[in-house]
N, C-alpha and C positions, 0 to 999 in steps of 0.2 A: 209505771203501766198499772191501771186499776181495774177490778173486777166487783161488778155490782148483780145483784139477785134481778132477776128481773120483775118476778113477782111483789115485793117491796123494797127494794131497791135499798137492802142492808148492805155493807161490802165484803164481799167474799174473799180477796185476795188484794194485797196491793204488793208489785212487784218493783224494785229500782234496776233502771240501766241507765249506763254509759251513753252519755249525749251530747253534742257539741250544740252549735248555732242553727245548723237546720232547723226547716220547719217541717212539721213531720204531718203523712196526709193517714187515710185510715189504715190500719192494720188490713193484711186476705186470713183470711181465716179458712184451714183444710183439717179434715179430719183429724180435730181436736185439738189442731194446733195455732196457733197465732204466730204470724211472720211479720214482721215491720221491721223498718228503716232504723238506725242508730249508731251506736259508736261513738267515741272520742274521735276518731276522723276517718269515718263513714264504715258504713256495714249492714249486716243485717242479721237480725235474731230470729230463735227459731224457742217460742215460747210452748209450755203446755198447758192448752185453752182453762181446764178446773182448778189448774193451781197455781199459775205462774211460772214454775219452775223452768229454769233457762234448759232448753234442748241443746242450741248451738248459737255460734257467733261465727258470719263469714264474714272478709275484708273486704270492704268495699270503694271504690273513691267516694270522696265526701262529693255530696251533691243535695241540694236542697230540692222541697216539693215531689217526692218521688212515693210511691206505693208500691209492694212487689205484689206479682201475681202468680196464681200457682196453679200447676196441674198434678196429675197422681203421681209424677216419678222430681220434679225441680219447681222453686222458688226462681222468676226469675224478677231484675229489675234494670233498669237503662238509669246509667249514674251520669250522667254528660260525657264523659268519656267513653261509656265502654257500652254493652250489652252483656250483664250476664244471667247463667245458666247456675244455679247452687241445689245440690244433691239435698232432698228432704231428710234422708237418714242422717247422714251426716254431717254436713254443712261443707261440705267440700265441692270446689269449683268444679264443675263438668265441661264448660267453655265458656268462653267470652268473646266479644269480637268489637276491638275498634271503633269509634267513630270517627273518621279522617274529618270529618266539618265542625268539631268542637270547638270551639275558645271560651274563653271566659266571657269576652266582649259581647255575647250575642250578636254579632253583625255576622 
């Protein structure tokens, strides 16, 4: 992940994070943090938006093309297998709901 100055385009920081084959959509921003898909086998990261320092990582099912949604308490992700809520402060799973219709074939 890279961050650039909006005025002159200089690089502010660069932060590596684990990833595998997924295609990543835009991250979500909330109250000074960036929330994004990532992980070697799926998951979500929270990074400090001004420094790139990792706050937490939450394990989620590996799935392609999703972006978190964020409110005042949780970050949310639908990863095919499930819809999950992750606590913004700790990265702990608050709840998850399995998707009984999900299958890899797309049918």
